[in-house]
Structures are given as C-alpha cells and as structure tokens.
C-alpha positions, 0 to 999 in steps of 0.5 A, a space after each residue: 107350097 106357094 101355089 097351095 097358099 095362093 089356092 087357099 086364099 082364093 076362098 078366104 071368106 069361107 075359110 074365115 067363117 070356119 074359124 070358131 072365134 071369127 064371129 067376134 070380129 068386126 066387119 072392118 077387120 073381116 073386109 081388111 083381111 080379105 083386102 090384104 089377101 087380094 093385095 097378096 094375090 095381085 103381087 103374084 100377078 093374079 087378076 083380082 080386079 073383078 073380085 076387088 071391085 065387087 068387094 068394094 061394092 059390098 063394103 063401101 068406105 064405111 067398113 074399110 080401114 085406111 090400110 084396106 083402102 091402100 091394099 085395094 089401090 095396089 090390087 086395082 092398079 095392077 089390073 085392067 078394068 073399065 072403071 079402074 081409074 074412077 075407083 082409084 081416083 075416088 079412093 085416093 081422094 078419100 086418103 088425102 082427106 085423112 092425111 096428117 101433114 106437117 112441115 117435113 113429115 106426114 102420117 095417117 092414123 086408123 084403127 080396127 076397133 077392139 080387134 086391131 092388135 089381136 087379129 090385124 097386128 096393127 100399128 101406125 107405122 105399118 099403116 104409113 108404110 102400106 100407104 107409102 107403097 100404094 102411093 108409089 104405085 098410083 102417084 110416085 111423084 107425090 110430095 107425100 112420098 118423101 114426107 112419109 119416108 122421112 117420118 118412117 125413118 124417124 121411128 127407128 130405134 137402134 136401126 129397127 122398128 118396134 115389131 116384125 110387122 113394122 120391119 117387114 112392111 116398112 122395108 118393102 115400102 122403103 125398097 120401092 121408094 129407093 128404086 123409084 125415087 132414087 134409082 139414079 146414082 147422084 152425079 150432078 152439080 148444084 148451083 145457087 143464085 140469090 137475087 142476081 148474085 151467083 152464090 155457090 156450087 157443089 158437086 155430088 158424086 155417088 151416094 152419101 149422107 153428108 150435107 153441104 151448107 151455104 150461108 147467106 148473110 142477113 145483110 144481103 137478104 135485107 139489102 135493096 134488090 139489084 134487079 130493076 124489076 123489083 125496085 118497088 117491092 124489094 122481092 128477091 128470088 132464091 134459085 137452086 139448080 141441079 145439072 146432072 143425074 140423081 136426086 137432090 134433097 135440100 132445106 132452106 132455113 133462116 136464123 134471126 135475132 129479135 130486135 126487141 127482148 120483150 117477145 110475145 108467145 107464139 104457136 107454130 106447132 107447140 103451145 108453151 105455158 109457164 108458171 112459177 110456184 113456191 116450194 115451202 111457203 106460198 108467199 115466196 112466189 107472187 105474181 103481180 097485176 102487171 104480170 111481173 113475178 116476185 121471188 123471195 131471196 134464197 127460197 126454192 121455186 118450182 117452174 112448171 111448163 105445159 106443152 100442147 101439140 095437136 100433131 105427131 112430132 119427132 125429136 122434141 126439145 123443151 127448154 126453159 131458161 132460168 132468170 139470171 138470179 136463179 140456179 137450178 137444183 138437182 132433186 136427187 141430191 140429199 136435202 134438195 127436196 124431201 119428196 118426189 125423187 123419182 127424177 133427178 131433175 123434174 116431175 112430169 105428167 102426161 094428160 089425156 087428149 083434148 077429146 078424152 081418149 086414153 093417153 099413149 103414155 101413162 108414166 113420165 114422157 121424157 126420154 132424157 133431161 139436162 140441168 145446165 147453169 142457165 136452163 133446164 131441158 127435156 127431150 123426147 124422140 117421138 111425141 104424140 098429140 096431147 098435153 104434156 106437163 114438166 117441172 123443175 126446181 130452182 133457188 133464187 140466189 141473187 137479188 135484182 130485177 131480171 128479164 126471163 127469156 121465153 121457154 121454148 119447145 121445138 122439133 130439133 131437126 125441123 126447127 120451123 115447128 116450134 112454140 114459146 111462151 112470152 118474155 117475163 120479168 122477175 124481181 128477187 128480193 
C-alpha cells in the first residue's frame, strides 16, 4: 500500500488537475500541496532534489506559503544537488525575515487565502511545528528551536492541541527536538558565580521538570564590585557553568521595588490604559485638570481598562488595583446593577486589529476572572495581537485622598513582558 501511495504522488500535479473542484484552488494552495508531497517522498529517502528545484523555479517565493518553504527546505536538505546550499540559504533568510519573536517564544503566521482551511487544513500551530522540524534539519543550534518548542507547548489544552493535524505535526517536531537537543540524559553539576563570589551549585541527575532557584540579594547587586578591573564602572558578571552531560535550561530574572510611588506608564509588550466613569450620574466621577479623579462617596464607579498588544502572548494576567477607599462589586448579585449580568465581574469587548482585520474572538476574551478585596483580575491562556477592553464596577465607601497603583498586564511565566498605566490620585468626598 505504501509503495502504491508513493507511486501515486509522483504524478501529483496531474492528479490534482483531474479533481473537478481543484480549478477553484489558488496557486499558492496547489504549489503547497506539491511541496508537501515532495517532503513526504524525501522522508522515505526518495531523491526529489531536481523536482524540488524545478518546482521552486516555477513558483518563486510569491506563490509559496511559509509552510511550503519549510517542506521544501527539508526535501532539499535530504538530497545532494549542486546549488543545494544556495537555495536553502536563500529560503532560510526569507523565513527569518518573517519571524515573530518575543522574549521566550516565537511564532510564524501564514495563510492560503480562502482555501487554507478546507484544502490545507491550516493552523498557526501546525505551521510552527513544521518550521521547528525544518530548522532542526538545517540549523539545529538556532535559538529559534527552543523558542518554537516552548511556544508550541504553551498551546496545549488538557495535554493536546486543538486538531488531529496539529497533534500529528507538533508531536513529530517535538520528537525530533528531543532526539537532537535533549538526547543526552542530564548528569551534570551547575555552578553559579556573581562578580568574584561563588554563589551555589546544584546537581542534576536524570530527567526532571523540577526547578532550582538561587536568589542573590539586591544589596549584593548594588554593592561596589570587588574586582579591581571594574572599579570605574562597577560592572559585574553573572556566570553559570555546567560540568557534565545533558542540557541545562535556566532563566535570569530580577525583582525590584520602586523608590517612588508615582510610577509612569510603561510598555514592554502591553499598553495599558485606565479610565473611570460614573454608573448612575455623570457628576459622580470627574477628572480634574491636574489628572486627579474625584468620586462621590457611596456611589458606583466603573473602571475600564484597555490593553493593546502587537504580539501573540501566553498566560496573560490583567490586574487592576482599586483605590483604598473603594470596594469591588459583584454584578451577579441582585441589586448590584440592573443590566449587563452576563459576567459576575465585568463587561468586556475585543476590538478589531489595528489594520482592520476581523477579530479572532467575537465574544468575551477572558478565560477566568477574580474579584479580591483590593483588586480585580482577568486571565487568558493565549492572547492574539489586538486591542482588548475589560471593565469592572466598584463603590466609593470611604472618604479621603488615595494613591491608586497602576493597572498592570503581564505574561505570568515571562513577567519581563508587561505593561502598566500611570499611578493616579483619587479623592472621595
């Protein structure tokens, strides 16, 4: 059966033309199908280099999806032709120009026009898996490999991806990653030095997901360097050394406290904006010329947050800290509000992309929401590029002047990707 199938795909272009509905397919879809089958034949050690090169000359880059280029790379890599490295280098450069890379993950987005789902069964995660496999063929030491691997794992729900196609291609790619990047079972000692001081060591033996944490105090970081060569600029080195076999994964992070409570808005991956509005009477909430908010005592106030991101994000937390003179209200409790009781906490809206494309989600974008004494929280496992609006309601219960901490959005497992609005002053009377 396998031999018959391989024989059939050798003439796939003529077989495609025989299909009564194939005349409606785009050229990109046609060439991608042919590329995929060249990839399949290369997997079974058939020499397809000449056919691959000829097909690329017919299509060029304009008629190829990113998936097709990746399949082409694998097919070329497994064969020997005179211009193999020239073609693979050209395609690899093209791919790196399309990468969407952030701190710990990366992804690619492509499309097949209108027939991507019906013919190619396309999805973004399948595309990332195909790219990971091709990278492991042509450049296994690339840092993109680990980032793609981590991004793919972030898309799992209950241990699986969202379709059979995704499960198949992702597992193939992760299996190849494991056998190339993690083939040696860990048996090593990791040592840490900061400046001239030896900090710690930890032994790793066998495969485990357990993490070991070593904290270095801020006092040690800010103290003068003990190295005579760094007296002028006080630079210090953090050195992590591995002695033994296996792969070491590590993360370096810094926790700090601000010296000034008046924080400015920042955008390190998320733009956060916050406004307040009255529920019953516009006069209950006013913003003064100096930026200070005035709330009417015992009245209800709606806080609206707008979060903008231009990248795909994972495991997002959006947290709004309330003024100390306010208490959160649960909308599902009778008598809290007379309308908008679909959510126990909030109302929400997901706007279009900045370039006008249709939004990925058309209903509430949050996966989970919390109300706490001093803050309201919203969570989402995967967040696509776009503008997201979320609001909650509180009551002004105590008169006084209060400093309101900034609202903050961040990736919980990559907190270096975050954003916040500015600190604000609230007067309740």
